[in-house]
PDB file as gemmi writes it, atoms N, CA and C in Angstrom:
CRYST1    1.000    1.000    1.000  90.00  90.00  90.00 P 1                      
ATOM      1  N   MET A   1     101.741  99.257 108.453  1.00  0.00           N  
ATOM      2  CA  MET A   1     102.354  98.190 109.202  1.00  0.00           C  
ATOM      3  C   MET A   1     101.478  96.951 109.196  1.00  0.00           C  
ATOM      4  N   GLY A   2     101.602  96.127 108.173  1.00  0.00           N  
ATOM      5  CA  GLY A   2     100.894  94.866 108.148  1.00  0.00           C  
ATOM      6  C   GLY A   2      99.395  94.981 107.929  1.00  0.00           C  
ATOM      7  N   ARG A   3      98.919  96.108 107.377  1.00  0.00           N  
ATOM      8  CA  ARG A   3      97.487  96.268 107.151  1.00  0.00           C  
ATOM      9  C   ARG A   3      97.027  95.345 106.042  1.00  0.00           C  
ATOM     10  N   ARG A   4      95.833  94.816 106.202  1.00  0.00           N  
ATOM     11  CA  ARG A   4      95.260  93.950 105.175  1.00  0.00           C  
ATOM     12  C   ARG A   4      95.038  94.771 103.914  1.00  0.00           C  
ATOM     13  N   GLY A   5      95.342  94.219 102.769  1.00  0.00           N  
ATOM     14  CA  GLY A   5      95.151  94.885 101.503  1.00  0.00           C  
ATOM     15  C   GLY A   5      96.331  95.740 101.075  1.00  0.00           C  
ATOM     16  N   ALA A   6      97.243  96.055 101.977  1.00  0.00           N  
ATOM     17  CA  ALA A   6      98.418  96.843 101.630  1.00  0.00           C  
ATOM     18  C   ALA A   6      99.421  95.940 100.925  1.00  0.00           C  
ATOM     19  N   PRO A   7     100.219  96.501 100.007  1.00  0.00           N  
ATOM     20  CA  PRO A   7     101.227  95.682  99.337  1.00  0.00           C  
ATOM     21  C   PRO A   7     102.209  95.101 100.346  1.00  0.00           C  
ATOM     22  N   LEU A   8     102.586  93.869 100.135  1.00  0.00           N  
ATOM     23  CA  LEU A   8     103.496  93.204 101.059  1.00  0.00           C  
ATOM     24  C   LEU A   8     104.936  93.472 100.657  1.00  0.00           C  
ATOM     25  N   PRO A   9     105.804  93.702 101.634  1.00  0.00           N  
ATOM     26  CA  PRO A   9     107.204  93.962 101.320  1.00  0.00           C  
ATOM     27  C   PRO A   9     107.897  92.707 100.812  1.00  0.00           C  
ATOM     28  N   GLU A  10     108.977  92.928 100.101  1.00  0.00           N  
ATOM     29  CA  GLU A  10     109.772  91.817  99.590  1.00  0.00           C  
ATOM     30  C   GLU A  10     110.718  91.344 100.676  1.00  0.00           C  
ATOM     31  N   VAL A  11     110.781  90.038 100.884  1.00  0.00           N  
ATOM     32  CA  VAL A  11     111.703  89.456 101.856  1.00  0.00           C  
ATOM     33  C   VAL A  11     112.871  88.877 101.084  1.00  0.00           C  
ATOM     34  N   ARG A  12     114.058  89.295 101.432  1.00  0.00           N  
ATOM     35  CA  ARG A  12     115.256  88.775 100.775  1.00  0.00           C  
ATOM     36  C   ARG A  12     116.072  87.992 101.786  1.00  0.00           C  
ATOM     37  N   ASP A  13     116.617  86.893 101.324  1.00  0.00           N  
ATOM     38  CA  ASP A  13     117.489  86.077 102.148  1.00  0.00           C  
ATOM     39  C   ASP A  13     118.903  86.633 102.020  1.00  0.00           C  
ATOM     40  N   ALA A  14     119.438  87.127 103.104  1.00  0.00           N  
ATOM     41  CA  ALA A  14     120.748  87.755 103.081  1.00  0.00           C  
ATOM     42  C   ALA A  14     121.875  86.765 102.808  1.00  0.00           C  
ATOM     43  N   THR A  15     121.624  85.468 102.964  1.00  0.00           N  
ATOM     44  CA  THR A  15     122.681  84.474 102.778  1.00  0.00           C  
ATOM     45  C   THR A  15     122.404  83.535 101.605  1.00  0.00           C  
ATOM     46  N   ALA A  16     121.551  83.965 100.684  1.00  0.00           N  
ATOM     47  CA  ALA A  16     121.137  83.080  99.586  1.00  0.00           C  
ATOM     48  C   ALA A  16     122.310  82.700  98.691  1.00  0.00           C  
ATOM     49  N   GLU A  17     122.428  81.412  98.416  1.00  0.00           N  
ATOM     50  CA  GLU A  17     123.411  80.923  97.458  1.00  0.00           C  
ATOM     51  C   GLU A  17     122.723  80.235  96.279  1.00  0.00           C  
ATOM     52  N   ARG A  18     121.503  79.754  96.496  1.00  0.00           N  
ATOM     53  CA  ARG A  18     120.738  79.145  95.419  1.00  0.00           C  
ATOM     54  C   ARG A  18     119.283  79.537  95.616  1.00  0.00           C  
ATOM     55  N   THR A  19     118.501  79.503  94.561  1.00  0.00           N  
ATOM     56  CA  THR A  19     117.112  79.923  94.664  1.00  0.00           C  
ATOM     57  C   THR A  19     116.180  78.789  94.317  1.00  0.00           C  
ATOM     58  N   ALA A  20     115.003  78.812  94.924  1.00  0.00           N  
ATOM     59  CA  ALA A  20     113.975  77.833  94.583  1.00  0.00           C  
ATOM     60  C   ALA A  20     113.356  78.242  93.258  1.00  0.00           C  
ATOM     61  N   PRO A  21     113.138  77.307  92.325  1.00  0.00           N  
ATOM     62  CA  PRO A  21     112.656  77.672  91.001  1.00  0.00           C  
ATOM     63  C   PRO A  21     111.293  78.358  91.023  1.00  0.00           C  
ATOM     64  N   ASP A  22     110.423  78.023  91.981  1.00  0.00           N  
ATOM     65  CA  ASP A  22     109.101  78.628  92.008  1.00  0.00           C  
ATOM     66  C   ASP A  22     109.067  79.924  92.809  1.00  0.00           C  
ATOM     67  N   HIS A  23     110.161  80.294  93.454  1.00  0.00           N  
ATOM     68  CA  HIS A  23     110.233  81.525  94.230  1.00  0.00           C  
ATOM     69  C   HIS A  23     111.599  82.173  93.996  1.00  0.00           C  
ATOM     70  N   PRO A  24     111.773  82.882  92.867  1.00  0.00           N  
ATOM     71  CA  PRO A  24     113.072  83.483  92.551  1.00  0.00           C  
ATOM     72  C   PRO A  24     113.566  84.389  93.674  1.00  0.00           C  
ATOM     73  N   GLY A  25     114.864  84.339  93.959  1.00  0.00           N  
ATOM     74  CA  GLY A  25     115.472  85.173  94.970  1.00  0.00           C  
ATOM     75  C   GLY A  25     115.351  84.629  96.375  1.00  0.00           C  
ATOM     76  N   TYR A  26     114.787  83.430  96.526  1.00  0.00           N  
ATOM     77  CA  TYR A  26     114.575  82.855  97.843  1.00  0.00           C  
ATOM     78  C   TYR A  26     115.221  81.487  97.910  1.00  0.00           C  
ATOM     79  N   SER A  27     115.940  81.190  99.011  1.00  0.00           N  
ATOM     80  CA  SER A  27     116.642  79.908  99.065  1.00  0.00           C  
ATOM     81  C   SER A  27     116.350  79.067 100.291  1.00  0.00           C  
ATOM     82  N   GLY A  28     115.418  79.449 101.139  1.00  0.00           N  
ATOM     83  CA  GLY A  28     115.071  78.553 102.223  1.00  0.00           C  
ATOM     84  C   GLY A  28     115.073  79.123 103.616  1.00  0.00           C  
ATOM     85  N   SER A  29     115.673  80.271 103.837  1.00  0.00           N  
ATOM     86  CA  SER A  29     115.616  80.868 105.165  1.00  0.00           C  
ATOM     87  C   SER A  29     115.598  82.382 105.031  1.00  0.00           C  
ATOM     88  N   VAL A  30     115.124  83.030 106.071  1.00  0.00           N  
ATOM     89  CA  VAL A  30     115.047  84.482 106.076  1.00  0.00           C  
ATOM     90  C   VAL A  30     115.807  84.976 107.298  1.00  0.00           C  
ATOM     91  N   ASP A  31     116.789  85.822 107.067  1.00  0.00           N  
ATOM     92  CA  ASP A  31     117.576  86.413 108.143  1.00  0.00           C  
ATOM     93  C   ASP A  31     117.167  87.872 108.275  1.00  0.00           C  
ATOM     94  N   LEU A  32     116.658  88.248 109.443  1.00  0.00           N  
ATOM     95  CA  LEU A  32     116.188  89.609 109.658  1.00  0.00           C  
ATOM     96  C   LEU A  32     117.033  90.318 110.704  1.00  0.00           C  
ATOM     97  N   SER A  33     117.369  91.566 110.419  1.00  0.00           N  
ATOM     98  CA  SER A  33     118.107  92.414 111.346  1.00  0.00           C  
ATOM     99  C   SER A  33     117.130  93.356 112.019  1.00  0.00           C  
ATOM    100  N   ILE A  34     117.222  93.462 113.333  1.00  0.00           N  
ATOM    101  CA  ILE A  34     116.348  94.362 114.081  1.00  0.00           C  
ATOM    102  C   ILE A  34     117.178  95.535 114.591  1.00  0.00           C  
ATOM    103  N   GLU A  35     116.738  96.732 114.217  1.00  0.00           N  
ATOM    104  CA  GLU A  35     117.394  97.960 114.659  1.00  0.00           C  
ATOM    105  C   GLU A  35     116.554  98.588 115.764  1.00  0.00           C  
ATOM    106  N   LEU A  36     117.212  99.030 116.810  1.00  0.00           N  
ATOM    107  CA  LEU A  36     116.525  99.624 117.957  1.00  0.00           C  
ATOM    108  C   LEU A  36     116.852 101.100 118.088  1.00  0.00           C  
ATOM    109  N   ASP A  37     115.873 101.837 118.587  1.00  0.00           N  
ATOM    110  CA  ASP A  37     116.075 103.241 118.916  1.00  0.00           C  
ATOM    111  C   ASP A  37     115.169 103.554 120.097  1.00  0.00           C  
ATOM    112  N   ARG A  38     115.474 104.622 120.788  1.00  0.00           N  
ATOM    113  CA  ARG A  38     114.666 105.002 121.942  1.00  0.00           C  
ATOM    114  C   ARG A  38     114.142 106.423 121.750  1.00  0.00           C  
ATOM    115  N   GLU A  39     112.850 106.596 121.948  1.00  0.00           N  
ATOM    116  CA  GLU A  39     112.206 107.897 121.829  1.00  0.00           C  
ATOM    117  C   GLU A  39     112.533 108.746 123.058  1.00  0.00           C  
ATOM    118  N   ASP A  40     112.325 110.055 122.925  1.00  0.00           N  
ATOM    119  CA  ASP A  40     112.545 110.964 124.049  1.00  0.00           C  
ATOM    120  C   ASP A  40     111.640 110.644 125.233  1.00  0.00           C  
ATOM    121  N   ASP A  41     110.458 110.080 124.950  1.00  0.00           N  
ATOM    122  CA  ASP A  41     109.515 109.752 126.032  1.00  0.00           C  
ATOM    123  C   ASP A  41     109.833 108.405 126.695  1.00  0.00           C  
ATOM    124  N   GLY A  42     110.919 107.737 126.266  1.00  0.00           N  
ATOM    125  CA  GLY A  42     111.342 106.484 126.886  1.00  0.00           C  
ATOM    126  C   GLY A  42     110.894 105.228 126.170  1.00  0.00           C  
ATOM    127  N   ARG A  43     109.961 105.352 125.214  1.00  0.00           N  
ATOM    128  CA  ARG A  43     109.518 104.164 124.472  1.00  0.00           C  
ATOM    129  C   ARG A  43     110.631 103.687 123.553  1.00  0.00           C  
ATOM    130  N   TRP A  44     110.645 102.375 123.319  1.00  0.00           N  
ATOM    131  CA  TRP A  44     111.594 101.760 122.403  1.00  0.00           C  
ATOM    132  C   TRP A  44     110.912 101.515 121.066  1.00  0.00           C  
ATOM    133  N   ILE A  45     111.663 101.676 119.978  1.00  0.00           N  
ATOM    134  CA  ILE A  45     111.200 101.369 118.621  1.00  0.00           C  
ATOM    135  C   ILE A  45     112.119 100.280 118.094  1.00  0.00           C  
ATOM    136  N   ALA A  46     111.525  99.229 117.532  1.00  0.00           N  
ATOM    137  CA  ALA A  46     112.302  98.160 116.892  1.00  0.00           C  
ATOM    138  C   ALA A  46     111.797  98.007 115.468  1.00  0.00           C  
ATOM    139  N   GLU A  47     112.721  97.877 114.522  1.00  0.00           N  
ATOM    140  CA  GLU A  47     112.370  97.769 113.111  1.00  0.00           C  
ATOM    141  C   GLU A  47     113.114  96.604 112.477  1.00  0.00           C  
ATOM    142  N   ALA A  48     112.383  95.782 111.714  1.00  0.00           N  
ATOM    143  CA  ALA A  48     113.007  94.711 110.924  1.00  0.00           C  
ATOM    144  C   ALA A  48     113.446  95.348 109.610  1.00  0.00           C  
ATOM    145  N   LEU A  49     114.738  95.546 109.437  1.00  0.00           N  
ATOM    146  CA  LEU A  49     115.256  96.316 108.312  1.00  0.00           C  
ATOM    147  C   LEU A  49     114.920  95.721 106.946  1.00  0.00           C  
ATOM    148  N   GLU A  50     114.855  94.397 106.859  1.00  0.00           N  
ATOM    149  CA  GLU A  50     114.594  93.751 105.573  1.00  0.00           C  
ATOM    150  C   GLU A  50     113.109  93.723 105.209  1.00  0.00           C  
ATOM    151  N   LEU A  51     112.245  94.157 106.117  1.00  0.00           N  
ATOM    152  CA  LEU A  51     110.804  94.205 105.869  1.00  0.00           C  
ATOM    153  C   LEU A  51     110.314  95.636 106.091  1.00  0.00           C  
ATOM    154  N   PRO A  52     110.393  96.481 105.075  1.00  0.00           N  
ATOM    155  CA  PRO A  52     109.962  97.865 105.241  1.00  0.00           C  
ATOM    156  C   PRO A  52     108.554  97.950 105.826  1.00  0.00           C  
ATOM    157  N   GLY A  53     108.398  98.812 106.809  1.00  0.00           N  
ATOM    158  CA  GLY A  53     107.108  98.991 107.456  1.00  0.00           C  
ATOM    159  C   GLY A  53     106.910  98.128 108.683  1.00  0.00           C  
ATOM    160  N   VAL A  54     107.786  97.146 108.915  1.00  0.00           N  
ATOM    161  CA  VAL A  54     107.663  96.303 110.105  1.00  0.00           C  
ATOM    162  C   VAL A  54     108.456  96.987 111.217  1.00  0.00           C  
ATOM    163  N   MET A  55     107.733  97.824 111.960  1.00  0.00           N  
ATOM    164  CA  MET A  55     108.307  98.626 113.030  1.00  0.00           C  
ATOM    165  C   MET A  55     107.274  98.710 114.141  1.00  0.00           C  
ATOM    166  N   THR A  56     107.704  98.462 115.371  1.00  0.00           N  
ATOM    167  CA  THR A  56     106.777  98.505 116.501  1.00  0.00           C  
ATOM    168  C   THR A  56     107.410  99.221 117.684  1.00  0.00           C  
ATOM    169  N   TYR A  57     106.557  99.619 118.593  1.00  0.00           N  
ATOM    170  CA  TYR A  57     106.977 100.233 119.848  1.00  0.00           C  
ATOM    171  C   TYR A  57     106.869  99.240 120.991  1.00  0.00           C  
ATOM    172  N   GLY A  58     107.561  99.543 122.070  1.00  0.00           N  
ATOM    173  CA  GLY A  58     107.419  98.799 123.310  1.00  0.00           C  
ATOM    174  C   GLY A  58     107.875  99.668 124.463  1.00  0.00           C  
ATOM    175  N   SER A  59     107.370  99.395 125.645  1.00  0.00           N  
ATOM    176  CA  SER A  59     107.788 100.174 126.810  1.00  0.00           C  
ATOM    177  C   SER A  59     109.181  99.748 127.274  1.00  0.00           C  
ATOM    178  N   THR A  60     109.606  98.539 126.856  1.00  0.00           N  
ATOM    179  CA  THR A  60     110.960  98.069 127.129  1.00  0.00           C  
ATOM    180  C   THR A  60     111.586  97.622 125.815  1.00  0.00           C  
ATOM    181  N   ARG A  61     112.900  97.484 125.824  1.00  0.00           N  
ATOM    182  CA  ARG A  61     113.616  96.984 124.645  1.00  0.00           C  
ATOM    183  C   ARG A  61     113.090  95.600 124.255  1.00  0.00           C  
ATOM    184  N   GLU A  62     112.925  94.724 125.236  1.00  0.00           N  
ATOM    185  CA  GLU A  62     112.479  93.357 124.970  1.00  0.00           C  
ATOM    186  C   GLU A  62     111.069  93.331 124.377  1.00  0.00           C  
ATOM    187  N   GLU A  63     110.188  94.190 124.879  1.00  0.00           N  
ATOM    188  CA  GLU A  63     108.827  94.243 124.346  1.00  0.00           C  
ATOM    189  C   GLU A  63     108.830  94.719 122.897  1.00  0.00           C  
ATOM    190  N   ALA A  64     109.624  95.730 122.588  1.00  0.00           N  
ATOM    191  CA  ALA A  64     109.698  96.231 121.206  1.00  0.00           C  
ATOM    192  C   ALA A  64     110.258  95.163 120.270  1.00  0.00           C  
ATOM    193  N   ILE A  65     111.303  94.458 120.703  1.00  0.00           N  
ATOM    194  CA  ILE A  65     111.882  93.392 119.885  1.00  0.00           C  
ATOM    195  C   ILE A  65     110.850  92.288 119.664  1.00  0.00           C  
ATOM    196  N   GLY A  66     110.186  91.852 120.726  1.00  0.00           N  
ATOM    197  CA  GLY A  66     109.177  90.797 120.613  1.00  0.00           C  
ATOM    198  C   GLY A  66     108.020  91.198 119.703  1.00  0.00           C  
ATOM    199  N   ASN A  67     107.561  92.445 119.821  1.00  0.00           N  
ATOM    200  CA  ASN A  67     106.477  92.922 118.961  1.00  0.00           C  
ATOM    201  C   ASN A  67     106.889  92.928 117.496  1.00  0.00           C  
ATOM    202  N   THR A  68     108.133  93.322 117.224  1.00  0.00           N  
ATOM    203  CA  THR A  68     108.619  93.357 115.846  1.00  0.00           C  
ATOM    204  C   THR A  68     108.796  91.951 115.295  1.00  0.00           C  
ATOM    205  N   GLU A  69     109.308  91.031 116.100  1.00  0.00           N  
ATOM    206  CA  GLU A  69     109.433  89.642 115.650  1.00  0.00           C  
ATOM    207  C   GLU A  69     108.057  89.067 115.322  1.00  0.00           C  
ATOM    208  N   LYS A  70     107.082  89.325 116.172  1.00  0.00           N  
ATOM    209  CA  LYS A  70     105.718  88.827 115.932  1.00  0.00           C  
ATOM    210  C   LYS A  70     105.143  89.402 114.645  1.00  0.00           C  
ATOM    211  N   LEU A  71     105.298  90.706 114.436  1.00  0.00           N  
ATOM    212  CA  LEU A  71     104.769  91.324 113.217  1.00  0.00           C  
ATOM    213  C   LEU A  71     105.482  90.787 111.975  1.00  0.00           C  
ATOM    214  N   ALA A  72     106.789  90.583 112.048  1.00  0.00           N  
ATOM    215  CA  ALA A  72     107.541  90.026 110.911  1.00  0.00           C  
ATOM    216  C   ALA A  72     107.017  88.636 110.559  1.00  0.00           C  
ATOM    217  N   ILE A  73     106.766  87.820 111.570  1.00  0.00           N  
ATOM    218  CA  ILE A  73     106.230  86.476 111.329  1.00  0.00           C  
ATOM    219  C   ILE A  73     104.858  86.560 110.680  1.00  0.00           C  
ATOM    220  N   GLU A  74     104.022  87.495 111.129  1.00  0.00           N  
ATOM    221  CA  GLU A  74     102.693  87.664 110.537  1.00  0.00           C  
ATOM    222  C   GLU A  74     102.782  88.093 109.073  1.00  0.00           C  
ATOM    223  N   VAL A  75     103.692  89.004 108.754  1.00  0.00           N  
ATOM    224  CA  VAL A  75     103.866  89.465 107.372  1.00  0.00           C  
ATOM    225  C   VAL A  75     104.345  88.318 106.492  1.00  0.00           C  
ATOM    226  N   ILE A  76     105.338  87.571 106.961  1.00  0.00           N  
ATOM    227  CA  ILE A  76     105.856  86.444 106.173  1.00  0.00           C  
ATOM    228  C   ILE A  76     104.787  85.368 106.022  1.00  0.00           C  
ATOM    229  N   SER A  77     104.037  85.091 107.078  1.00  0.00           N  
ATOM    230  CA  SER A  77     102.938  84.119 107.009  1.00  0.00           C  
ATOM    231  C   SER A  77     101.903  84.537 105.973  1.00  0.00           C  
ATOM    232  N   ASP A  78     101.591  85.824 105.933  1.00  0.00           N  
ATOM    233  CA  ASP A  78     100.639  86.334 104.944  1.00  0.00           C  
ATOM    234  C   ASP A  78     101.175  86.131 103.524  1.00  0.00           C  
ATOM    235  N   ARG A  79     102.469  86.350 103.334  1.00  0.00           N  
ATOM    236  CA  ARG A  79     103.074  86.134 102.010  1.00  0.00           C  
ATOM    237  C   ARG A  79     103.032  84.658 101.630  1.00  0.00           C  
ATOM    238  N   ILE A  80     103.214  83.766 102.599  1.00  0.00           N  
ATOM    239  CA  ILE A  80     103.105  82.329 102.336  1.00  0.00           C  
ATOM    240  C   ILE A  80     101.681  81.997 101.922  1.00  0.00           C  
ATOM    241  N   THR A  81     100.702  82.527 102.657  1.00  0.00           N  
ATOM    242  CA  THR A  81      99.288  82.287 102.361  1.00  0.00           C  
ATOM    243  C   THR A  81      98.938  82.706 100.940  1.00  0.00           C  
ATOM    244  N   HIS A  82      99.547  83.794 100.464  1.00  0.00           N  
ATOM    245  CA  HIS A  82      99.258  84.293  99.120  1.00  0.00           C  
ATOM    246  C   HIS A  82     100.201  83.728  98.059  1.00  0.00           C  
ATOM    247  N   GLY A  83     100.988  82.725  98.425  1.00  0.00           N  
ATOM    248  CA  GLY A  83     101.850  82.051  97.455  1.00  0.00           C  
ATOM    249  C   GLY A  83     103.072  82.841  97.046  1.00  0.00           C  
ATOM    250  N   GLU A  84     103.412  83.887  97.789  1.00  0.00           N  
ATOM    251  CA  GLU A  84     104.560  84.715  97.443  1.00  0.00           C  
ATOM    252  C   GLU A  84     105.871  84.153  97.993  1.00  0.00           C  
ATOM    253  N   LEU A  85     105.787  83.294  98.981  1.00  0.00           N  
ATOM    254  CA  LEU A  85     106.950  82.630  99.556  1.00  0.00           C  
ATOM    255  C   LEU A  85     106.584  81.189  99.855  1.00  0.00           C  
ATOM    256  N   PRO A  86     107.560  80.272  99.839  1.00  0.00           N  
ATOM    257  CA  PRO A  86     107.283  78.878 100.210  1.00  0.00           C  
ATOM    258  C   PRO A  86     107.109  78.754 101.723  1.00  0.00           C  
ATOM    259  N   HIS A  87     106.529  77.650 102.157  1.00  0.00           N  
ATOM    260  CA  HIS A  87     106.319  77.416 103.586  1.00  0.00           C  
ATOM    261  C   HIS A  87     107.619  77.458 104.378  1.00  0.00           C  
ATOM    262  N   SER A  88     108.708  77.108 103.762  1.00  0.00           N  
ATOM    263  CA  SER A  88     109.988  77.106 104.471  1.00  0.00           C  
ATOM    264  C   SER A  88     110.467  78.513 104.818  1.00  0.00           C  
ATOM    265  N   ALA A  89     109.769  79.541 104.356  1.00  0.00           N  
ATOM    266  CA  ALA A  89     110.156  80.920 104.687  1.00  0.00           C  
ATOM    267  C   ALA A  89     109.994  81.202 106.170  1.00  0.00           C  
ATOM    268  N   LEU A  90     109.256  80.355 106.876  1.00  0.00           N  
ATOM    269  CA  LEU A  90     109.145  80.538 108.317  1.00  0.00           C  
ATOM    270  C   LEU A  90     110.385  80.036 109.051  1.00  0.00           C  
ATOM    271  N   ASN A  91     111.394  79.605 108.287  1.00  0.00           N  
ATOM    272  CA  ASN A  91     112.697  79.299 108.857  1.00  0.00           C  
ATOM    273  C   ASN A  91     113.405  80.648 109.041  1.00  0.00           C  
ATOM    274  N   LEU A  92     113.105  81.325 110.149  1.00  0.00           N  
ATOM    275  CA  LEU A  92     113.556  82.694 110.404  1.00  0.00           C  
ATOM    276  C   LEU A  92     114.678  82.750 111.412  1.00  0.00           C  
ATOM    277  N   SER A  93     115.508  83.751 111.258  1.00  0.00           N  
ATOM    278  CA  SER A  93     116.443  84.088 112.318  1.00  0.00           C  
ATOM    279  C   SER A  93     116.417  85.603 112.474  1.00  0.00           C  
ATOM    280  N   PHE A  94     116.497  86.052 113.710  1.00  0.00           N  
ATOM    281  CA  PHE A  94     116.490  87.468 114.032  1.00  0.00           C  
ATOM    282  C   PHE A  94     117.823  87.824 114.672  1.00  0.00           C  
ATOM    283  N   ARG A  95     118.320  89.005 114.317  1.00  0.00           N  
ATOM    284  CA  ARG A  95     119.587  89.477 114.888  1.00  0.00           C  
ATOM    285  C   ARG A  95     119.387  90.936 115.281  1.00  0.00           C  
ATOM    286  N   VAL A  96     119.556  91.225 116.567  1.00  0.00           N  
ATOM    287  CA  VAL A  96     119.494  92.606 117.035  1.00  0.00           C  
ATOM    288  C   VAL A  96     120.861  93.219 116.787  1.00  0.00           C  
ATOM    289  N   LEU A  97     120.864  94.336 116.096  1.00  0.00           N  
ATOM    290  CA  LEU A  97     122.128  94.989 115.752  1.00  0.00           C  
ATOM    291  C   LEU A  97     122.788  95.540 117.013  1.00  0.00           C  
ATOM    292  N   SER A  98     123.987  95.046 117.301  1.00  0.00           N  
ATOM    293  CA  SER A  98     124.666  95.372 118.550  1.00  0.00           C  
ATOM    294  C   SER A  98     125.017  96.855 118.640  1.00  0.00           C  
ATOM    295  N   GLU A  99     125.322  97.488 117.519  1.00  0.00           N  
ATOM    296  CA  GLU A  99     125.713  98.895 117.584  1.00  0.00           C  
ATOM    297  C   GLU A  99     124.560  99.776 118.068  1.00  0.00           C  
ATOM    298  N   GLN A 100     123.330  99.292 117.938  1.00  0.00           N  
ATOM    299  CA  GLN A 100     122.184 100.054 118.416  1.00  0.00           C  
ATOM    300  C   GLN A 100     122.032  99.951 119.931  1.00  0.00           C  
ATOM    301  N   LEU A 101     122.704  99.005 120.556  1.00  0.00           N  
ATOM    302  CA  LEU A 101     122.573  98.799 121.993  1.00  0.00           C  
ATOM    303  C   LEU A 101     123.641  99.555 122.776  1.00  0.00           C  
ATOM    304  N   ALA A 102     124.664 100.060 122.096  1.00  0.00           N  
ATOM    305  CA  ALA A 102     125.761 100.732 122.770  1.00  0.00           C  
ATOM    306  C   ALA A 102     125.268 101.975 123.502  1.00  0.00           C  
ATOM    307  N   GLY A 103     125.749 102.142 124.719  1.00  0.00           N  
ATOM    308  CA  GLY A 103     125.439 103.327 125.489  1.00  0.00           C  
ATOM    309  C   GLY A 103     124.138 103.239 126.261  1.00  0.00           C  
ATOM    310  N   ASP A 104     123.445 102.113 126.234  1.00  0.00           N  
ATOM    311  CA  ASP A 104     122.174 101.975 126.960  1.00  0.00           C  
ATOM    312  C   ASP A 104     122.406 101.540 128.384  1.00  0.00           C  
TER     313      ASP A 104                                                      
END                                                                             
């Protein structure tokens, strides 16, 4: 999960219609879906589906979502630092999947 030296996951823009010539497959924004689950011990797990390995815990749903958003930003920032994504990749949007919230 975001360890230094580990390979960085690929970020794909779910709404891409055109790509930047220096960053194939990327068009200017990153849309991330957050999936939630709850452990038997009551902890919440939130995962950014488009960034494998970006998964965090929280004692509340909001804490887990916030931790995952923060980690996703750190991973994308690291990719920008290493020239794997343009600076505009920090144009992020997060969407919590509603079907994961049903029954809570």
